[in-house]
N, C-alpha and C positions, 0 to 999 in steps of 0.2 A: 504493499499500499504506499503511495508515494505522498509525500508531505505536500501539502498546498502551501504556496508562497503567500507571506504575510503581507496583508494589504497596508499600503502606506496610510499613515494616519495623518490627518490635516494638522498643521502646526496651530497650536493654540495662540491666542494674543499675548499670553504671558511669555510663551516661548520666543515669539517673535520680538517682543520688547527685550527680553534678555539676550537674545542673539545681536540685536541692533546696539545694545549697551556694549557687548563685548567687542564688537567691531570699532565702535567709536573709541573705546578704550585702548584698544591696540593701536589706533591711529595717533593716539597722544605720546607714543613711546618716546620721540625725540624730544619733546618739551615737557614730558611729565613732571619732572622735578620742579620747574618754574610755575606750572599750573597748580601744583599742591601747595607751594610756598605762597603763591597769590591768594589762593582761597583761605588758607590759614590766616594769612595778614588780614583779609577783608573781614573774616569772623572775628578777629582780635579786636580790630578797629571799630567794629560795630558794637561791640560788648563794652569798650573802654571810652569811645569817643562818640558823644551823642550827636554831634554835628556832622559826622562822617557820613551818614546815610542819607542826609538830606539832598534833595534835586539840585539845589544850587551848588552844593560842594562837589557832587558828582560831575557836574557841567564844568566847573572851575577846574577840576582834576584832569578833565579831557582836554580842555582849551590850555592847560598849563603844560601838558606834555606834547602838544600838536607840534612844535617845532623839532623836539627830539624825536617824535613818532615819524615825521616826513623824512628826517635825516638818517634814521636808522633803518627804514626801508631801503634807501640807496645803499647804505654800509652793509646791508645784508648781501647784496650781489656782489660787492667788493670782497667780502669775506667767503662767499661761495666760491670766487674765482682764486681763492688762496691769497688774497691782498688785503689791503686796508687803505682808507684815505684819512690821513691827519689834517687835511687842509679844509675840511668842511666847514669849520667855524670861520676861517677867514673868508671862504667863499660867501657864507651866509651875510657876514658883515659888509663885504664889498657889494654884494647884490642889493642889500638894503640902502646903502648909501648911493649907489648908482641909480636906483629906483627913485629915491627921493629927489637928486639932483635932475634927473630927466624931467619929473614931473614940475619942479621949479622953473624949467625952461620951457614950460607949456605943452608938454607931451601929456595926452589923457592916460589915465591910470590903467584903463583897459588896454591900451596899446603898449604902455611902458612894462607892464608885468610880463607879458609873453617876449618882449625883446630882452629883457633882463635875464629871464629864464633861459631862452636860447643862447644867449651870449655866454651864460655861465657853462651851458653843456658843451659849446664849441671850445671854450677856453679849457675845460676840464678833459676833453678828448685831445686837444692839439698840444697839450703840455704833459699832464700826469699820464693820459692814456697812450699817446705816441712814445713817451719815454719808458714807459713800463711795457707796454705790449710790443713795440717795434724795436725800441732800443735795449730791451731786456735789462734795464736797471732796476734796483731794488725798490719796492713801492714805498718802503720805510724813508728811504733818502730823498726819493722824488717828491712824496707827499709833504715831507718836512721842509723841504726847501721851498716848496710852493707855499705853504703856511707862512713861511717867515717872508717871502717876498711879497706875498698879497698883503700881509699885515703892514708891511712897509709902505706899499702903494696906498693904502687905505688912510695912514697917517699923513703921508705926503699931500695926498688929495683933499683931505679934511682940514688938515692943521689942528686936529683934536678936537674940532668943534662939531656939534651935533646938528643934523639937518631936520627940519620939521616936515612932517608928510601933511599936506591939507587936502589931497585929492579925495573925493567922495568914494571912489571905488576901493581905495585902499584902507581908508578908516573905517570903511562898512565891516571889514573884516573883525574888528574887534567890537563893533557897536550893534550890529544887527543879529537878528535870529531867524531861523525859517522852520516852521512845524515844532516850535517849541525848544529848537537845538540851535546854539550858537554857530555861526560860520566856521570857526575852527574845528568844532566837533564834525560838522558835515565834511570838511576838508579831510579829517582824519578817517571817516568812513570811506569816502570815495577813493582815497589814495590806497587804502589796504585792498580795495577791490580791483584796482588797476594793478597793484603789484603781484596779487595772486594771479591775474591773467597774464601777466608777461612772465610769471616765473612758471606756470603749468601749460600755458596754451600756445607759446611761440617757440620758434627755432632759437631765439636769442636766449631764452630761458634754459633750454637743454644745452646749447653750447657753453653757457656759464658753468653748469654742472661739470660738464666734460672738461673744460679747461682746469677747473678747480680740483677735480679728481686726478688728473694726469695732464699736465701740459705736453709732455712728448707724445703719449698716445693720441691726444686731441689733434696735433699736428698731423700724425701719420694717418689719422682717420679722414683727413682732408678739411677739418675745421679751421677757419681762418682766425686763429688764436689772437693775432694782433689785432685785428678789428674787433673781437669780441671784448678785449680788454679796453680797447679805447671807448667802446660803447659803455662799458661798465662805469668808467671814471667820468664820462660824460652824465651818465645817470646820476652819480653821487653829487657831482657839481650842481645839476639841474635840481635835485631834491635839496640841497643847501640853499639854492636860490629861493626856492618856495619857502622854505624855513624863514630865510630872511625877510621875505615879503610879509609873511604872517606876524613876525616879531614887530616889524615897522608898522604894520596896521593895528596891532593890538595896543601899542604904547603911543602911536601917533608921532613917533619920532625916530629917525635913523641914527643909533649911536655907534661911533666909530671904534668902540672897544671891542676886539676879537675875543670871543668866547672860547677860551683854550680848552674848557673841559668838555665842549660839545662833542668833539671826536671821541674821547675816551668813554663818555657815557653812551653814545651811540654803540660803540664796541662791546661795552658791558652788556648792553641790552641784547645785541645780537647773540653774544655767547650764552648769555642766560637762556635765550630761547632755543638753544640746542644746536644752532650752527657751529659746525666746527672751525677751528682756527687754522686747521690744515687744508681747508677748502673741500667742496664737493658733496658736503653733507648739511642739511638743515633747510630753512625757508622762512618766508616772512610771516607765516601763522606764528611760529614760535617767537620771532622778534616782536610781534604786537604784544604777546603776553610778557615779555621781558620789559617792554616799555612801561606796560601798565604796572608791573611789580615795582619798578624804580619810581615812577610817578606816585603810586600809592603810599609807598614807604615815606618819600619826602612830604607828602600830604599829611601823612599821620604824624610825622615829627613836627610839622608846622602845627598842627592842631594840639599836640602835647605842649606846645610853647617852648620847644628846644631851638637854640641858635641856629641859623643856616649854616654855620660853620660844621655842625654835626652832620648835616646832609652831605657835606663834601667828603667826610671821613667815612660815612657809611658808604657812599658810592665808590669810593676808592677800594674799601674792602670787598664789595660786590664784585668789583672788577677782577681783584685776585682770585677770589673764590671760584669766578666763572672760568678764568684761565686754568686754575688747577683742576677743576672738574673736567674740563675739555681734554687736559693732558692725561687724567686718569682714564677717561673713556677711550682715548686713543691708544693707550698702551695695553689696555685689556683687549682691545680689538686686534692689536697686533700680536699678542701672546696666544689668542685663540686661532691664529691663522696658521694652518698647517699645509696649505697649497697656497697658490698664486693668490695676491691680495683681491678681496672681494671688490667687484666695481663699485663705483660711488652710486648712493641712492639718488634716482631721479625726483622730480618735483612732486610725484605722486607716491613716492615710497617704493617703487619697484626698482629692480636693479637695472643699471645700464651695462651695455656690452663692454669688453675690455677696450674698445676703440672709443668709448664715451658716447655712443650713440644709443638714445633711448628708443627701444624697439617699438613701443606703442606710440610714438610720435608719427603721424603719417608724412609719406612723402620722403624722397631720398636725400641724403645729406649732401652738403656742398662737397664738390670734388676739388675746389681750387684751394691753392695754398697762399701763404704770405709772400 
């Protein structure tokens, strides 16, 4: 007598929910530590600071991290390509000053903003991108030199004097709201959506992962690594210019003081979000959580009445912890490898080929070289 095959049972809603939760939980593997830290910090502040959970404070928190948020999204692509941009603070300051000066000479704000952002992107590609991507120079040396040079240019141009912003288009960034949310909050949301699309849905995003995973393999596979790196540092400069525009719009004045900590804070946020300092692993989703963690921590310290100097101390400690955590993960990954190294993870978490080509991306790779 033959056994009858078991009839498949329909999945219950409870099973579907638990299965979906398991999938979501596995998807947070890269940035799970900062996610748990952020949740714990939010719960602690809700219990200890009565003003933390108010709508006005949460909007102030998001508006306060808007500049760091934008800059960190651009910095994510630099770290994914195994680099970093130390000149973002200088680019942000120079862009804010240039924007204010252009509007003083009669250029409308809605024209001056794209002109400044485009000019910053071109300068970032022509200087940082060209020297790193085509000249094969160290990103640390090149971006440090750019930061020093641009700081000097800002001081020579302004003489140390601030420039007031009077154009309605720019000042509206800090004064107006839409659907109950301030303009900086909308900029934060839209920029994250655009960065996720750029990372996951474009050939540029695929190439950044490949270059960061292995520069040699990416060249051999036909990826134009020099062009990719030039675009990465153009993106960093453009994001810094947008950040400078937001800063000028919120305070109504372009201050010629370069924020030297902006680059370090953005790098700390990116590393906290699970992006590897070695390149090829991570993404902007984790960076968003890293920025929110730093912003929430600083907001909590302010609500507790602690001096702003403590915020700098805590940010420095976070940066060290993030670098150490990245090093520990990197060493564990190397110790487990008994075969050739595992290809870098693509933007959707799946593996890429040894040549750095993400197989789920439609279309053939470029066959041209530098």
